[in-house]
N, C-alpha and C positions, 0 to 999 in steps of 0.2 A: 480609511475606517479601521480602527484597531479593535481586536477582540482580545480575549484572555490568551489565545493561542495564535491567532492569525493576524496578519496585516493585509487589508484588502485595499488595493489601488486601481483606479481606473482612469485611462486616457481617452477622453472623448474624442480627440483628434484621431489618434490611431486605431481606436475601437478595441484596444487591448486592455484586459483586466489582469491583474497579478495577485495571486494568493500566496503570501510568504508564510511558512511555518516558522514561528518566531519563539522558539525556546532553546537557543543555541547553547546554553549553559548545561542543558541535558541532551544535547545531540537531537534536539527536536523530538524526543520521546513524547508520545501522546497518550492522554487518558481517554476514557469514554466520552467525557464532556467535549474534549478536543476534537474527536472524530465527527461529533455532531455539529461542532462549530464549522468545520471544513465543509461538510455537507450544506449547511446553510449558506456558506459564502458561495459555493458552486451554484446554488439555486438562485441566489441573488444576481450572479452574473447571467445565468440562463434567461431570467425574466427582464433583463436590461436590454432595450433596443439599442443602446449605445455600446454594446459589447458584441464582438464577433469571435474573439479569440480569448481563452483563459489560459494563462501560465501559472503552473504551480511550482514553487521552488522552496528551498530551505535556507534559513539564515545561518551564518556561522560555518562550521566545518563540514557540514553535510546536508543532504536532502532530508533525511530522516532515519532514526534508528528503530522505528516501529512502536509498539505498544509499551508504555511505561511499565516497567516490571513491578513498580509499587502498586499499580492498578490491576495486575494480574490476579485473578480469583475474585476479588470484590466486585468486579464488573459482571460476574456471573452470579453474584449473590452469596459467595462464601464468606463467612464471618469469622473465620479463624479456627484454630484447634478446638475441639469440643463442641462445635456448633453443628446443627443438622445440616445434611447435604441439601443444598437448594433444589427446588423442583425443576423438572424438565422445562416447564413453561417459563420459569425465571431465567433459565440458562439460554433458552431459545429466544427470548426477548432481545438480548444484545446481539446474537449472531445473526438474527433476521432483520431487525428494524434498525440497527445501528450500522451494521457492516455489509452483510452479503444480500440481503433481501431487496425487493424492488424499490423500496424507499430508503435503503441504507446507502452508505457512503460510496462504495464501489460501483453499484448499479447507478447511482446518480451521476458519477463522473463518466462511466461507460456509455450511458445513454444520454448525456447532456447534448442539447440542441446546438451548442456552440462548439467550435473546435477547441480541443484541450491539448496542452503540451506540458509534459514533465521536463523541467530543467534540473537535471540531477548531477550532483557532485558529491564526492565522499560516499559514506554509508547510504545505501538505498535498501534498508532492511525491513522485514516484518510487514506491518501495514502500509508502510511507505513504499515498499517494493510492490505491493499490490495496487497501490495508486498509480504508480508508474505504468504498471501492466494495463490499468483500466484507461489511461490517457490515450487520446488518438496518436500522438507522436511522443517520442522520448529522445531528448538530446542529452548525451552524457559527457561529462568531462572525463578526461582520460584517467583520472584517479578514482572514478566511481566504482562500487562494488555492489552487486546485487544478489540478494538471497533472503530467505525467512528463517530466523533463528529458531522459530517454532518447529521447524522440520527436525531439529535435534532434541526437541523436548518431547514432542508427542507424535512426530511422524507427518506424512503428507496431510495438508490442509488447505483451506482457502480456494480461490477461483481456479480449480484444476482445469476445467474445461477451457477457459480463456488462456491459461498457461500453456496448454497443449497446442491450442490453435495458433498461439503466437510464437512459441519457441520450438515446436516440434515434440513428438513423443519421447524420444530418447534424451534430449537435453532437459526437458522438464522433469523426466523421471530421476535423471542424475542429480539435479538440484534438490528435488524433493526427498530422495532417499539418502543423500549424503550431506545435505545442508551446505555444500561447498559454494562459496560465492563465485559468481561470474565477473571477470574484469569487464571494463567498458567494451574493450575490442571483442571479447567473446559474446557480449550482449548484442552487439551489432550483428556479428556473424550468425547468430541464432534468431535474430529478428525481434529481440526484446527492446533493443534501441535502434533508432534510425541512423545516428552517426555519433562518433566520438571525436571530440575536439579538445585542444589544450584547455586548461582551466581558465586561463586569462582571455580566452576567446568564446567561452560558453555563453555569456550573456548576449554578446554581439551575434552569435549564431542563432540563438533562440529568437532574438528580436527580428532578425532577418526573415526567418521563416514565419513568424507570427505576422509580420507586415505584409508578406506575400499572401498569406491566407486572408488577411483582413481586407485585401483589395477586391475579393469576391463579393458578389451580391449577398446580402444577409440571407435572403430567402433561399438562395442556392446553397449555402452552407447548411441551413436548417434542413432542407430537403435531402442533401446528401447525407447528412447524419441519420435521417429517418431511414433511408435506403440501407445504410450500414447496420442500423438496429435490426431491421428485418432480415438481413443476411446473417448477422450473428445469431439471431434466434433460430434461423434455419439450420445453422451449424451446431446448435445445441448449447450455446453459450448461456442463453436465459435459463434454461433448466440446470445448467451448471452452477448458476448462483444459488438456486433453490437447493441443490445438492450440498453446496458449500455450507450453508448454515445448519442444515441438518447433520452433516458430518461432524462439524466442529463441535456441536452440542453433544453428539454421541461420543466424541473423543474425550470429553470431560469426565467419562466413565471408565477410562482406561484403568485396568489394574496392573500396577507395576510389580514385576518379580523383584526379589531381594537384591539381585545383581544389576538392576537396571536404573538408570539415573531418573530421579523423581524431583523435578524443580521444586515443587511446593514443600515436599518433606525437607529437602536440603535447605531451603530458604528459612523454614521454621527453625531448623536446628543450628544453622551456621550464619544466617543472614545472607543478603543478597550477594554480596562479594564473595563470600565463602561458597555459595551455591554455584556461581559462575566459575570459580575456581575448581570446584568439584566436577563440573561439566566438562571443562577443558581436560581435566585429568582423565575422565571417563572416556573421552573421544581422543586420547593421545595417540599420535601417529596418523590420525585422519587429517586430510588437508582442510585447513581452515584459516581465515583472515580475521 
């Protein structure tokens, strides 16, 4: 089953469903509509008794490069220079209902009744990084890189509670405050990924893990996931999702000082390529890949 952004495949024999992000010409960059489509596909798998495991992966050179920069701003309701600033409620709508809230993409994956596996290669950036964070397991190719470019635009954002619980306080803070990507091996060392394998062995390794999980009784998987949901909520991860959409909305009110990098202003003045060049110049000397 093909959507505008995803390919959804299901194997009734193995009980494994695969959701492939399918915009390789743009490194699988996603728009608001695309995030909604992924959410719908995960819910399709969750409601299907022929599915026990859901694998999420990217077509082409990478898992995914995050939110499409062309869609940044408009998804919050900004209409361009000279237009009125959108209301808080308009900005909160995306952050809560599309991404971080109980019915948004990340909570849908995090609390999916079926087991979820992120099959990561190449860039795992932005929203795709948070998808990998939300999955039950992450298997990475040795070429994988994990981070959120938004950390270099407006600072720490997203599912901070889950990142802290997964990666540990120091490593999560380092990524969020510097924007420096983690290699696949570093991701394994801090718990962001379960294992790192050669790229040509990635699909084989994921299939092996997915098949092992799918051998379990369906009810056992669902009950086990329910237990983890309760445990994550006890640890504050559910509250962290609420804080994520509130914080991200508040961050759209950031006031930039004259010497600070402002993505939207630079994009208006220089175009997207010029803005990214300006960003790299602004952070010259800082580690980045």
